[in-house]
C-alpha atoms as an extended CHARMM CRD file, in Angstrom:
* protein
*
       101  EXT
         1         1  MET       CA              9.8830000000       14.5110000000       -0.0360000000  PROA      1               0.0000000000
         2         2  THR       CA             10.6350000000       14.6490000000        3.6720000000  PROA      2               0.0000000000
         3         3  ARG       CA              8.8590000000       16.7930000000        6.1940000000  PROA      3               0.0000000000
         4         4  ALA       CA             11.5130000000       18.6690000000        8.1080000000  PROA      4               0.0000000000
         5         5  SER       CA              9.6070000000       18.6110000000       11.3860000000  PROA      5               0.0000000000
         6         6  SER       CA              8.8810000000       14.8860000000       11.5270000000  PROA      6               0.0000000000
         7         7  GLY       CA             11.5440000000       13.3680000000        9.2840000000  PROA      7               0.0000000000
         8         8  ARG       CA              8.7240000000       11.3740000000        7.6860000000  PROA      8               0.0000000000
         9         9  HSD       CA              9.2190000000       10.3930000000        4.0450000000  PROA      9               0.0000000000
        10        10  THR       CA              6.1460000000       11.3160000000        2.0150000000  PROA      10              0.0000000000
        11        11  PHE       CA              5.5490000000        9.9390000000       -1.4770000000  PROA      11              0.0000000000
        12        12  SER       CA              5.8160000000       12.8470000000       -3.9000000000  PROA      12              0.0000000000
        13        13  PHE       CA              3.1030000000       11.7890000000       -6.3690000000  PROA      13              0.0000000000
        14        14  GLU       CA             -0.5840000000       12.7360000000       -6.3680000000  PROA      14              0.0000000000
        15        15  GLY       CA             -2.1810000000       11.6390000000       -3.1110000000  PROA      15              0.0000000000
        16        16  GLY       CA              1.2050000000       10.4200000000       -1.8910000000  PROA      16              0.0000000000
        17        17  ASP       CA              0.7260000000       11.8920000000        1.5590000000  PROA      17              0.0000000000
        18        18  GLN       CA             -2.3400000000        9.6710000000        1.9790000000  PROA      18              0.0000000000
        19        19  LEU       CA             -0.5040000000        6.5640000000        0.7470000000  PROA      19              0.0000000000
        20        20  THR       CA              2.2970000000        7.3610000000        3.1810000000  PROA      20              0.0000000000
        21        21  THR       CA             -0.2750000000        7.3800000000        5.9830000000  PROA      21              0.0000000000
        22        22  ILE       CA             -1.6920000000        4.0310000000        4.8320000000  PROA      22              0.0000000000
        23        23  GLY       CA              1.6150000000        2.3900000000        3.9200000000  PROA      23              0.0000000000
        24        24  ALA       CA              2.2010000000        1.0270000000        0.4180000000  PROA      24              0.0000000000
        25        25  SER       CA              2.4800000000       -2.5840000000        1.5770000000  PROA      25              0.0000000000
        26        26  PHE       CA             -0.6580000000       -2.3590000000        3.7160000000  PROA      26              0.0000000000
        27        27  PHE       CA             -2.5180000000       -0.7680000000        0.7950000000  PROA      27              0.0000000000
        28        28  VAL       CA             -1.5810000000       -3.6160000000       -1.5390000000  PROA      28              0.0000000000
        29        29  SER       CA             -2.2390000000       -6.3040000000        1.0640000000  PROA      29              0.0000000000
        30        30  TYR       CA             -5.7010000000       -4.9520000000        1.8680000000  PROA      30              0.0000000000
        31        31  LEU       CA             -6.7110000000       -4.4790000000       -1.7880000000  PROA      31              0.0000000000
        32        32  TYR       CA             -5.4230000000       -7.9720000000       -2.5630000000  PROA      32              0.0000000000
        33        33  HSD       CA             -7.6780000000       -9.3050000000        0.1990000000  PROA      33              0.0000000000
        34        34  ARG       CA            -10.6110000000       -7.2820000000       -1.1040000000  PROA      34              0.0000000000
        35        35  HSD       CA            -10.2540000000       -7.9800000000       -4.8320000000  PROA      35              0.0000000000
        36        36  VAL       CA             -8.1720000000      -11.1380000000       -5.3530000000  PROA      36              0.0000000000
        37        37  ASP       CA             -8.0800000000      -13.5230000000       -2.3780000000  PROA      37              0.0000000000
        38        38  SER       CA            -10.2700000000      -12.9900000000        0.6820000000  PROA      38              0.0000000000
        39        39  ALA       CA             -8.1900000000      -15.5890000000        2.5600000000  PROA      39              0.0000000000
        40        40  HSD       CA             -5.1730000000      -13.2260000000        2.4640000000  PROA      40              0.0000000000
        41        41  THR       CA             -5.0490000000      -11.5180000000        5.8710000000  PROA      41              0.0000000000
        42        42  ASN       CA             -1.5360000000      -10.1200000000        6.3340000000  PROA      42              0.0000000000
        43        43  TRP       CA             -3.0090000000       -6.5950000000        6.4560000000  PROA      43              0.0000000000
        44        44  ALA       CA             -4.9260000000       -7.6090000000        9.6110000000  PROA      44              0.0000000000
        45        45  LEU       CA             -1.6490000000       -7.8460000000       11.5690000000  PROA      45              0.0000000000
        46        46  ILE       CA             -1.5390000000       -4.0540000000       11.8460000000  PROA      46              0.0000000000
        47        47  LYS       CA             -3.1490000000       -2.5390000000       14.9450000000  PROA      47              0.0000000000
        48        48  THR       CA             -4.0830000000        0.6770000000       13.1230000000  PROA      48              0.0000000000
        49        49  GLN       CA             -5.9020000000       -1.2010000000       10.3830000000  PROA      49              0.0000000000
        50        50  GLN       CA             -9.2730000000        0.5300000000       10.8500000000  PROA      50              0.0000000000
        51        51  SER       CA             -7.9200000000        4.0450000000       10.3460000000  PROA      51              0.0000000000
        52        52  ARG       CA             -5.8650000000        2.8710000000        7.3600000000  PROA      52              0.0000000000
        53        53  ILE       CA             -8.9030000000        1.1660000000        5.8060000000  PROA      53              0.0000000000
        54        54  SER       CA            -10.9260000000        4.3350000000        6.3410000000  PROA      54              0.0000000000
        55        55  THR       CA             -8.2780000000        6.2850000000        4.4120000000  PROA      55              0.0000000000
        56        56  ILE       CA             -8.2470000000        3.6510000000        1.6560000000  PROA      56              0.0000000000
        57        57  ASN       CA            -12.0290000000        3.8520000000        1.3340000000  PROA      57              0.0000000000
        58        58  ARG       CA            -12.0860000000        7.6270000000        0.9720000000  PROA      58              0.0000000000
        59        59  THR       CA             -9.1790000000        7.7740000000       -1.5140000000  PROA      59              0.0000000000
        60        60  GLU       CA            -10.4520000000        5.3480000000       -4.1730000000  PROA      60              0.0000000000
        61        61  ASN       CA             -9.8030000000        7.9510000000       -6.8690000000  PROA      61              0.0000000000
        62        62  TYR       CA             -6.0480000000        7.4170000000       -6.3250000000  PROA      62              0.0000000000
        63        63  HSD       CA             -5.9460000000        3.6100000000       -6.2780000000  PROA      63              0.0000000000
        64        64  HSD       CA             -5.0310000000        3.0620000000       -9.9430000000  PROA      64              0.0000000000
        65        65  VAL       CA             -2.2670000000        5.6720000000       -9.7730000000  PROA      65              0.0000000000
        66        66  TRP       CA             -0.9310000000        4.2880000000       -6.5110000000  PROA      66              0.0000000000
        67        67  LEU       CA             -0.8310000000        0.7310000000       -7.8580000000  PROA      67              0.0000000000
        68        68  LYS       CA              1.2590000000        1.9380000000      -10.8080000000  PROA      68              0.0000000000
        69        69  HSD       CA              3.6830000000        3.6300000000       -8.4370000000  PROA      69              0.0000000000
        70        70  VAL       CA              3.9220000000        0.6110000000       -6.1200000000  PROA      70              0.0000000000
        71        71  ALA       CA              4.6360000000       -1.6170000000       -9.1320000000  PROA      71              0.0000000000
        72        72  SER       CA              7.7020000000        0.5180000000       -9.8790000000  PROA      72              0.0000000000
        73        73  MET       CA              8.9510000000        0.8530000000       -6.2820000000  PROA      73              0.0000000000
        74        74  SER       CA             12.1710000000       -0.6730000000       -5.0880000000  PROA      74              0.0000000000
        75        75  GLU       CA             11.7130000000       -4.2230000000       -3.8250000000  PROA      75              0.0000000000
        76        76  THR       CA             14.2440000000       -3.4210000000       -1.1090000000  PROA      76              0.0000000000
        77        77  ASN       CA             12.0700000000       -0.5720000000        0.1600000000  PROA      77              0.0000000000
        78        78  LEU       CA              8.9400000000       -2.7140000000       -0.0710000000  PROA      78              0.0000000000
        79        79  ASN       CA             10.7110000000       -5.3580000000        2.0260000000  PROA      79              0.0000000000
        80        80  ARG       CA             10.6370000000       -2.9210000000        4.9540000000  PROA      80              0.0000000000
        81        81  ASN       CA              7.1360000000       -3.7230000000        6.1400000000  PROA      81              0.0000000000
        82        82  THR       CA              5.7580000000       -5.4770000000        9.1990000000  PROA      82              0.0000000000
        83        83  LEU       CA              3.2770000000       -7.6340000000        7.2990000000  PROA      83              0.0000000000
        84        84  GLY       CA              5.6190000000      -10.5420000000        6.6380000000  PROA      84              0.0000000000
        85        85  LEU       CA              5.5890000000       -9.8820000000        2.8790000000  PROA      85              0.0000000000
        86        86  ASP       CA              8.6710000000       -9.4160000000        0.7140000000  PROA      86              0.0000000000
        87        87  GLY       CA              8.9640000000       -6.8610000000       -2.0640000000  PROA      87              0.0000000000
        88        88  VAL       CA              8.6950000000       -9.4370000000       -4.8510000000  PROA      88              0.0000000000
        89        89  THR       CA              5.4360000000      -10.7570000000       -3.4040000000  PROA      89              0.0000000000
        90        90  ILE       CA              4.0250000000       -7.2450000000       -2.9790000000  PROA      90              0.0000000000
        91        91  LYS       CA              4.7740000000       -6.4880000000       -6.6270000000  PROA      91              0.0000000000
        92        92  LYS       CA              3.1020000000       -9.7380000000       -7.7590000000  PROA      92              0.0000000000
        93        93  MET       CA              0.0650000000       -8.8870000000       -5.6530000000  PROA      93              0.0000000000
        94        94  THR       CA              0.0090000000       -5.4000000000       -7.1830000000  PROA      94              0.0000000000
        95        95  LEU       CA             -0.0850000000       -6.8630000000      -10.6940000000  PROA      95              0.0000000000
        96        96  ALA       CA             -2.8920000000       -9.2500000000       -9.7420000000  PROA      96              0.0000000000
        97        97  ILE       CA             -4.9570000000       -6.3530000000       -8.3700000000  PROA      97              0.0000000000
        98        98  GLN       CA             -4.3050000000       -4.2320000000      -11.4640000000  PROA      98              0.0000000000
        99        99  ALA       CA             -5.5010000000       -7.0770000000      -13.6930000000  PROA      99              0.0000000000
       100       100  LEU       CA             -8.8590000000       -7.0670000000      -11.9070000000  PROA      100             0.0000000000
       101       101  LEU       CA             -9.4750000000       -3.3220000000      -11.5960000000  PROA      101             0.0000000000
């Protein structure tokens, strides 16, 4: 779904507008840090991290659903992040998080 006024692509699943605000790659990177490996800090490269983390914290009811969607996303699209992570890595991180939640 694309908003006509902004041209912004919004994920069309439940809570997708919130995940769009956070960014799928940031979401996975931050949850990976929180649940799998606290030494992982790619998410910290983003200047708007505090507002994104705030959104993550208040949308916990969507996390399982979002992880399922990220796991099925195109690796090419996931490559388009500014965290220095490729799509294959993001998907592996997603699976590791899912195994622990």
